[in-house]
C-alpha positions as CSV (number, residue, x, y, z in Angstrom):
1,M,-164.7,8.7,164.9
2,T,-165.0,7.5,161.3
3,A,-168.6,8.5,160.6
4,L,-169.2,11.9,159.1
5,S,-171.7,14.4,160.5
6,A,-173.2,14.9,157.0
7,I,-172.8,13.2,153.6
8,R,-173.5,15.3,150.5
9,F,-174.0,14.0,147.0
10,G,-172.4,16.0,144.1
11,T,-173.1,16.0,140.4
12,D,-173.4,12.2,140.5
13,G,-173.1,10.5,143.9
14,W,-170.9,10.9,146.9
15,R,-167.1,10.6,146.5
16,A,-164.4,10.7,149.1
17,L,-160.8,9.6,149.9
18,I,-160.6,6.0,150.8
19,A,-159.9,5.5,154.6
20,R,-160.3,9.2,155.4
21,D,-164.0,9.7,154.7
22,F,-164.8,6.7,152.5
23,T,-165.0,4.1,155.2
24,F,-167.2,1.1,156.0
25,D,-169.1,3.1,158.6
26,N,-170.0,5.8,156.0
27,V,-170.8,3.3,153.3
28,R,-173.2,1.5,155.7
29,A,-174.8,4.9,156.5
30,C,-175.4,5.5,152.8
31,A,-176.8,2.0,152.3
32,D,-179.0,2.4,155.4
33,G,-180.3,5.7,153.9
34,V,-181.1,3.9,150.6
35,A,-182.9,1.1,152.6
36,R,-185.0,3.7,154.5
37,L,-185.8,5.5,151.2
38,V,-186.8,2.2,149.5
39,E,-188.9,1.1,152.5
40,A,-190.8,4.3,152.5
41,E,-191.6,3.8,148.8
42,G,-192.8,0.2,149.4
43,G,-189.9,-1.3,147.4
44,A,-188.2,-3.6,150.0
45,E,-189.4,-6.8,148.3
46,R,-188.3,-5.5,144.8
47,G,-184.9,-4.9,146.3
48,V,-181.8,-3.0,145.3
49,V,-179.2,-3.9,142.7
50,V,-175.7,-3.5,144.2
51,G,-172.7,-3.2,141.9
52,Y,-169.1,-2.1,142.0
53,D,-166.1,-1.2,139.9
54,T,-162.4,-2.4,140.0
55,R,-161.2,0.1,142.6
56,F,-159.4,-0.8,145.8
57,G,-161.9,-2.3,148.2
58,S,-165.0,-1.8,145.9
59,A,-166.1,-5.5,146.2
60,E,-165.8,-5.4,150.0
61,F,-167.7,-2.1,150.2
62,A,-170.4,-3.4,148.0
63,A,-170.8,-6.5,150.1
64,E,-171.1,-4.3,153.2
65,A,-173.8,-2.2,151.5
66,A,-175.7,-5.3,150.5
67,G,-175.5,-6.7,154.0
68,T,-176.8,-3.4,155.4
69,L,-179.8,-3.6,153.1
70,A,-180.4,-7.1,154.2
71,T,-180.3,-6.1,157.9
72,R,-183.1,-3.6,157.1
73,G,-185.1,-6.3,155.3
74,V,-184.5,-5.0,151.9
75,R,-183.5,-7.5,149.3
76,A,-180.1,-7.1,147.7
77,H,-179.2,-8.2,144.2
78,L,-175.4,-8.3,144.5
79,C,-173.4,-8.4,141.3
80,S,-171.2,-11.4,141.2
81,S,-168.2,-9.5,139.7
82,A,-167.1,-6.0,139.0
83,A,-169.1,-4.3,136.3
84,P,-169.3,-0.9,134.6
85,T,-171.8,1.5,136.0
86,P,-174.1,1.5,132.9
87,V,-174.2,-2.3,133.2
88,V,-175.3,-2.2,136.8
89,S,-177.7,0.7,136.0
90,F,-179.3,-1.4,133.2
91,N,-180.0,-4.2,135.6
92,V,-182.2,-2.0,137.9
93,P,-185.2,-1.7,135.5
94,H,-184.4,-5.0,133.9
95,R,-184.8,-6.8,137.2
96,G,-187.7,-4.6,138.4
97,A,-185.7,-3.4,141.3
98,A,-186.6,-0.4,143.4
99,G,-183.2,1.2,143.0
100,G,-179.5,0.5,142.6
101,I,-176.2,1.2,144.4
102,V,-172.9,1.4,142.6
103,I,-169.6,1.6,144.5
104,T,-167.4,3.7,142.2
105,A,-165.6,7.0,142.0
106,S,-165.9,7.0,138.2
107,H,-163.0,9.0,136.7
108,N,-161.5,10.2,140.1
109,P,-157.9,9.3,141.0
110,G,-157.3,5.9,142.5
111,A,-157.2,7.2,146.1
112,W,-160.9,7.9,145.8
113,N,-164.1,5.8,145.9
114,G,-167.7,6.7,145.8
115,F,-171.4,5.7,146.2
116,K,-173.9,6.3,143.5
117,Y,-177.7,5.8,143.8
118,K,-179.9,4.9,140.9
119,P,-183.7,5.1,141.2
120,S,-185.9,2.4,139.6
121,Y,-185.4,3.8,136.0
122,G,-181.6,3.1,136.2
123,G,-180.5,6.7,135.8
124,S,-178.9,9.3,138.0
125,A,-181.2,10.4,140.8
126,A,-183.1,13.7,140.2
127,P,-182.3,16.6,142.6
128,E,-185.4,16.0,144.7
129,V,-184.5,12.3,145.1
130,V,-181.0,13.2,146.1
131,A,-182.3,15.6,148.7
132,E,-184.6,13.0,150.2
133,L,-181.8,10.4,150.2
134,E,-179.4,12.8,151.9
135,R,-182.1,13.3,154.6
136,R,-182.4,9.6,155.1
137,I,-178.6,9.2,155.3
138,A,-178.5,12.0,157.9
139,D,-181.1,10.0,160.0
140,A,-178.9,6.9,159.7
141,L,-175.8,8.9,160.8
142,A,-177.8,10.3,163.8
143,D,-179.2,6.9,164.8
144,G,-176.1,4.9,164.0
145,P,-176.4,2.8,160.8
146,A,-177.5,-0.8,160.9
147,D,-174.9,-3.5,161.1
148,A,-174.2,-5.4,157.9
149,M,-175.6,-8.9,157.8
150,P,-172.9,-11.4,156.8
151,P,-173.4,-12.4,153.1
152,D,-174.0,-16.1,153.8
153,E,-176.5,-15.3,156.4
154,A,-178.3,-12.9,154.1
155,R,-178.3,-15.5,151.3
156,A,-179.8,-18.1,153.6
157,A,-182.5,-15.7,154.7
158,G,-183.4,-15.0,151.0
159,L,-182.3,-11.4,151.3
160,L,-179.2,-11.5,149.1
161,T,-179.1,-13.0,145.6
162,D,-175.9,-13.0,143.4
163,V,-176.6,-11.9,139.9
164,D,-174.8,-11.8,136.6
165,A,-175.1,-8.2,135.5
166,A,-173.4,-8.6,132.1
167,A,-175.7,-11.0,130.4
168,P,-178.9,-8.8,130.1
169,Y,-176.8,-5.8,129.2
170,L,-175.1,-7.6,126.4
171,A,-178.4,-8.9,125.1
172,N,-179.9,-5.4,125.0
173,A,-176.9,-4.1,123.1
174,A,-177.4,-6.9,120.5
175,R,-181.0,-5.9,120.1
176,S,-180.4,-2.2,119.8
177,I,-177.2,-2.0,117.7
178,D,-176.3,-3.8,114.5
179,L,-173.4,-5.8,116.0
180,D,-173.3,-8.3,113.1
181,A,-172.6,-5.5,110.7
182,I,-169.8,-4.1,112.9
183,R,-168.3,-7.6,113.3
184,G,-168.4,-8.1,109.5
185,A,-167.0,-4.6,108.6
186,G,-163.3,-5.5,108.9
187,L,-162.6,-2.7,111.4
188,R,-159.5,-2.7,113.5
189,V,-160.4,-1.1,116.8
190,A,-158.1,-0.2,119.7
191,V,-159.8,-0.1,123.1
192,D,-158.3,1.5,126.2
193,S,-160.3,0.6,129.3
194,M,-157.8,2.6,131.5
195,H,-157.6,-0.4,134.0
196,G,-161.2,0.1,134.8
197,A,-164.4,-1.9,134.8
198,G,-165.0,-1.7,131.0
199,G,-162.2,-4.2,130.1
200,G,-163.4,-7.0,127.8
201,Y,-166.8,-5.6,126.9
202,F,-166.0,-4.3,123.4
203,A,-164.1,-7.4,122.5
204,A,-167.1,-9.5,123.6
205,L,-169.6,-7.4,121.7
206,V,-167.9,-6.8,118.3
207,G,-164.8,-9.0,118.2
208,G,-164.5,-12.5,116.7
209,G,-165.5,-11.7,113.2
210,A,-163.8,-9.8,110.4
211,S,-163.4,-6.9,112.8
212,A,-160.7,-7.1,115.4
213,V,-160.4,-5.5,118.8
214,A,-157.0,-4.8,120.4
215,E,-157.2,-4.1,124.1
216,F,-155.0,-1.7,126.0
217,R,-154.9,-1.4,129.8
218,A,-157.7,-3.9,130.0
219,E,-156.5,-5.6,133.2
220,P,-157.8,-4.0,136.5
221,N,-155.4,-1.9,138.4
222,S,-156.8,0.3,141.2
223,A,-153.7,2.5,141.1
224,F,-154.4,3.6,137.5
225,P,-150.7,3.8,136.6
226,G,-149.5,6.1,133.9
227,M,-152.4,8.6,134.1
228,A,-153.5,11.4,136.4
229,Q,-156.9,9.8,136.7
230,P,-158.9,7.3,134.6
231,E,-160.7,10.0,132.6
232,P,-160.7,9.4,128.8
233,I,-159.1,12.7,127.7
234,A,-156.1,13.1,125.5
235,P,-153.4,13.7,128.2
236,N,-154.4,10.3,129.8
237,L,-154.4,8.3,126.6
238,G,-150.8,8.3,125.5
239,P,-150.3,4.6,124.9
240,V,-153.3,4.0,122.7
241,I,-152.8,7.3,120.8
242,D,-149.2,6.2,120.1
243,A,-150.5,2.8,118.9
244,V,-153.0,4.4,116.5
245,R,-150.4,6.8,115.2
246,G,-148.2,3.7,114.5
247,G,-150.8,2.7,112.0
248,G,-153.3,-0.1,111.4
249,Y,-156.2,1.1,113.5
250,D,-159.5,2.6,112.2
251,A,-160.4,4.1,115.6
252,A,-159.7,3.9,119.3
253,L,-162.3,3.9,122.0
254,A,-161.5,4.7,125.6
255,T,-163.7,4.3,128.7
256,D,-163.2,5.8,132.1
257,G,-162.9,3.9,135.4
258,D,-166.5,2.8,135.5
259,A,-167.1,3.0,131.7
260,D,-169.9,5.5,131.7
261,R,-167.8,8.0,129.7
262,L,-166.3,7.6,126.2
263,G,-163.1,9.1,124.6
264,L,-162.6,8.8,120.9
265,I,-159.5,8.9,118.7
266,D,-159.6,8.9,114.9
267,E,-157.4,6.8,112.6
268,K,-154.7,9.4,112.5
269,G,-154.3,9.5,116.3
270,A,-156.2,12.8,116.8
271,F,-158.4,13.1,119.8
272,V,-162.0,13.8,118.9
273,T,-163.4,16.2,121.5
274,T,-166.4,15.2,123.6
275,L,-168.4,18.0,121.9
276,Q,-167.6,16.6,118.5
277,T,-168.3,13.1,119.7
278,F,-171.8,13.9,121.0
279,A,-172.6,15.9,117.8
280,L,-171.5,12.9,115.7
281,L,-173.7,10.6,117.7
282,C,-176.7,12.9,117.3
283,L,-175.9,13.1,113.5
284,H,-175.9,9.3,113.4
285,Q,-179.3,9.2,115.1
286,L,-180.8,11.9,112.9
287,E,-179.3,11.3,109.5
288,V,-178.0,7.7,109.3
289,R,-180.7,6.1,111.5
290,G,-183.4,8.5,110.4
291,L,-184.8,8.9,113.9
292,R,-186.5,12.0,115.3
293,G,-187.0,13.4,118.8
294,P,-185.7,16.1,121.2
295,L,-182.0,16.4,121.9
296,V,-181.0,17.2,125.5
297,R,-177.7,18.8,126.3
298,S,-176.0,20.3,129.3
299,I,-174.9,24.0,129.3
300,T,-171.3,22.8,128.7
301,Q,-172.2,20.9,125.5
302,S,-171.7,22.2,122.0
303,A,-173.6,24.8,120.0
304,M,-173.2,22.2,117.2
305,I,-176.2,20.3,118.7
306,D,-178.4,23.4,118.3
307,K,-177.3,23.7,114.6
308,L,-178.0,20.0,113.9
309,A,-181.4,20.4,115.7
310,E,-182.3,23.3,113.5
311,R,-181.2,21.4,110.4
312,Y,-183.3,18.4,111.2
313,A,-186.2,20.3,112.8
314,V,-186.0,18.8,116.3
315,P,-186.1,20.7,119.6
316,V,-183.2,21.1,122.0
317,R,-183.5,21.2,125.7
318,V,-180.7,22.6,127.9
319,T,-179.9,21.7,131.5
320,P,-177.4,22.4,134.2
321,V,-174.4,20.0,134.3
322,G,-175.1,16.5,135.5
323,F,-177.2,13.5,134.4
324,K,-179.4,14.1,137.5
325,F,-180.8,16.9,135.3
326,L,-180.4,15.4,131.9
327,G,-181.8,11.9,132.6
328,P,-185.1,12.9,134.1
329,L,-185.7,15.5,131.3
330,M,-184.7,12.8,128.7
331,M,-187.4,10.6,130.1
332,A,-190.0,13.3,130.3
333,E,-189.4,14.4,126.7
334,D,-188.8,10.9,125.3
335,A,-185.6,12.4,124.0
336,L,-183.6,10.8,121.2
337,A,-180.3,11.5,123.0
338,A,-178.8,13.4,125.9
339,G,-175.2,14.4,126.5
340,E,-172.8,16.4,128.6
341,E,-169.3,17.7,128.0
342,S,-167.6,15.2,130.2
343,G,-168.0,12.4,127.7
344,G,-171.3,11.0,129.0
345,Y,-174.1,10.3,126.5
346,A,-177.4,8.5,126.7
347,F,-179.8,7.2,124.0
348,R,-183.4,6.2,123.5
349,G,-183.6,2.4,123.7
350,N,-181.0,2.1,126.4
351,I,-181.0,3.6,129.9
352,P,-181.5,7.4,130.6
353,E,-177.9,7.5,131.8
354,R,-174.3,7.9,130.6
355,D,-173.0,4.8,128.8
356,G,-169.6,4.8,127.3
357,L,-170.0,1.2,126.0
358,F,-173.3,1.9,124.2
359,S,-171.9,5.2,122.8
360,G,-168.8,3.5,121.4
361,L,-170.9,0.8,119.7
362,L,-173.1,3.5,118.1
363,L,-170.0,5.2,116.7
364,L,-168.7,1.9,115.2
365,E,-172.2,1.4,113.7
366,M,-172.0,4.9,112.2
367,M,-168.6,4.1,110.6
368,T,-170.0,0.8,109.3
369,R,-173.2,2.2,107.8
370,T,-171.6,5.3,106.2
371,G,-168.3,3.7,105.1
372,K,-166.5,6.8,106.3
373,R,-163.4,6.9,108.5
374,L,-163.6,8.9,111.7
375,S,-161.6,11.9,110.2
376,E,-164.1,11.9,107.3
377,L,-167.0,11.9,109.8
378,T,-165.7,14.9,111.7
379,A,-165.0,16.7,108.4
380,W,-168.7,16.0,107.4
381,L,-169.8,17.4,110.8
382,T,-167.8,20.6,110.2
383,E,-169.4,21.0,106.7
384,L,-172.8,20.9,108.4
385,T,-172.1,23.1,111.5
386,G,-169.1,25.2,110.7
387,E,-165.8,25.4,112.6
388,H,-166.1,24.6,116.3
389,H,-163.1,24.2,118.6
390,Y,-163.3,23.4,122.3
391,D,-161.2,22.9,125.4
392,R,-161.6,22.8,129.1
393,L,-159.1,24.2,131.6
394,D,-159.1,22.6,135.1
395,V,-157.7,24.8,137.9
396,H,-157.0,22.8,141.1
397,L,-158.2,24.4,144.3
398,S,-157.3,23.8,147.8
399,P,-160.1,21.9,149.6
400,D,-160.4,24.8,152.0
401,A,-160.0,27.6,149.5
402,P,-163.1,29.9,149.1
403,R,-165.0,29.3,145.8
404,P,-165.6,32.3,143.6
405,S,-169.1,33.8,143.9
406,V,-171.0,33.3,140.7
407,Q,-173.0,36.5,141.1
408,A,-169.8,38.5,141.8
409,L,-168.3,37.1,138.6
410,A,-171.4,38.0,136.7
411,D,-171.4,41.5,138.1
412,R,-167.9,42.2,136.8
413,A,-168.1,40.2,133.6
414,P,-166.7,42.2,130.6
415,A,-168.7,43.4,127.6
416,S,-166.5,41.2,125.3
417,V,-164.3,38.2,125.6
418,A,-161.5,37.3,123.1
419,G,-162.8,39.9,120.7
420,L,-166.4,38.5,120.7
421,A,-169.3,40.5,122.2
422,V,-171.0,39.0,125.2
423,R,-174.7,38.5,124.2
424,E,-176.0,36.9,127.3
425,R,-174.9,36.1,130.9
426,R,-176.4,33.0,132.6
427,T,-175.8,31.9,136.2
428,E,-177.9,28.8,136.8
429,D,-174.7,26.6,136.9
430,G,-171.6,28.8,137.1
431,L,-171.2,31.8,134.9
432,R,-171.9,31.2,131.2
433,L,-171.2,33.9,128.7
434,L,-172.9,33.5,125.3
435,L,-170.7,35.2,122.7
436,D,-171.2,36.2,119.1
437,G,-171.5,33.4,116.6
438,G,-173.1,31.1,119.2
439,Y,-169.7,30.5,120.9
440,W,-169.4,30.6,124.6
441,G,-167.3,30.5,127.8
442,L,-168.1,29.2,131.2
443,I,-166.6,29.3,134.7
444,R,-167.9,26.6,137.0
445,V,-166.9,24.9,140.2
446,S,-166.9,21.1,139.9
447,G,-169.6,19.2,141.8
448,T,-167.4,16.2,142.6
449,E,-163.8,17.5,142.9
450,P,-161.9,20.6,144.2
451,L,-161.6,22.1,140.8
452,L,-162.5,25.3,139.0
453,R,-163.4,24.4,135.4
454,I,-163.2,27.0,132.6
455,Y,-164.8,25.9,129.4
456,A,-164.7,27.5,125.9
457,E,-166.0,26.8,122.4
458,A,-165.0,29.1,119.6
459,D,-164.1,29.2,115.9
460,S,-160.4,28.6,116.4
461,P,-158.0,27.0,118.9
462,E,-156.3,30.4,119.4
463,R,-159.6,32.0,120.4
464,V,-160.4,29.2,122.8
465,T,-157.1,29.8,124.5
466,R,-157.8,33.5,124.7
467,I,-161.3,32.8,126.3
468,H,-159.6,30.6,128.9
469,E,-157.0,33.3,129.7
470,E,-159.6,36.0,130.1
471,L,-162.0,34.0,132.1
472,R,-159.2,32.8,134.4
473,A,-158.2,36.4,135.0
474,L,-161.9,37.2,135.7
475,A,-162.0,34.4,138.3
476,G,-158.8,35.5,139.9
477,V,-157.2,31.9,139.9
């Protein structure tokens, strides 16, 4: 039997191993659940945008999802080619759709695929929406999901329309960001799309003028060779880092498998951490663009955000990990920006969702408007906020291994970590220890993978390492 008894969504969607749990039966069940949810909300005629990434079978899974919607009488707007998740997400409100489906496993290894649901605003579904969708999917599993209508039959019935997702996204980027200034700046930009769905977008947006874009790993390859997984972190970016260190590039931008995350490398080949990157993007909005509004960050984002917020007299809102928390709060607060540690950032004027492409363009705009190199921008950030060093330690767990109890960890947490007194213990999403100086450490089980993640931000790399070691010992892994 290929259908599961239950499908649970993690931090962002449902992900599973292809052919083991990620099967056509289970994708139809998920799409059937979306159809039931949309029908209940009166959105069948508005329909659902269906997109997909470059992974193995993604196009076929997307067609199956679209056919399932059609069988239920829900219109499907099926992307005519693979597209980044933020591009698909943008099309949901742009087309007035009731929701969106994206077939993607984001940054997971190539053996995985996944199913993301986007409500009408184009962002990650809030927890209460996820709970309702899971209930509808459970009903579909119990009833046996609807068959998928063949695409040609669905088109003939007016229930499936093929759409170009890229065009409206590119037009919004041109309205929102000074692309002409970037094209004319004479920048040499290396882009690593990690064989994912983001290939070609930066070249289309800012290439062709005085600035030049050199693409690395732009061609789709669902095996994601040469990397553990298509996550834009330093260990996975060797080829583009080597190229930058060879000289001639002003920056390198890297996007993950579905291009909703951004990795950044300066002109010296140094990886700019995700915490520094979001802080730079906030600084650009506040100082260079002169905008004001709340900043929303996850508990794993940097204390630099709080220091910038204090400097520019704007409020900060803190959420658990995941854009299912950040996005809805961003909308409610009309926030200027929202960001999480994993490299996902969102901005007013775009969608309330992670967008690695939009984030990369804003960083190029910052370089263009300030005339500063990336290393100079990070030095400027340090002048404003003080020394902040960060790293994340991922400890792989057996799928069947028991997960550490957060409350048990909190009960035996020490009075100090790495020589810094523990000022506060928080347990809303893992165990977060707030330390002297605003620095912190966190133990958290991943919501999408069998991983225990240990985070640390401190005043030196050595202290970050000590925090990792002491928290790993506390977790007993």
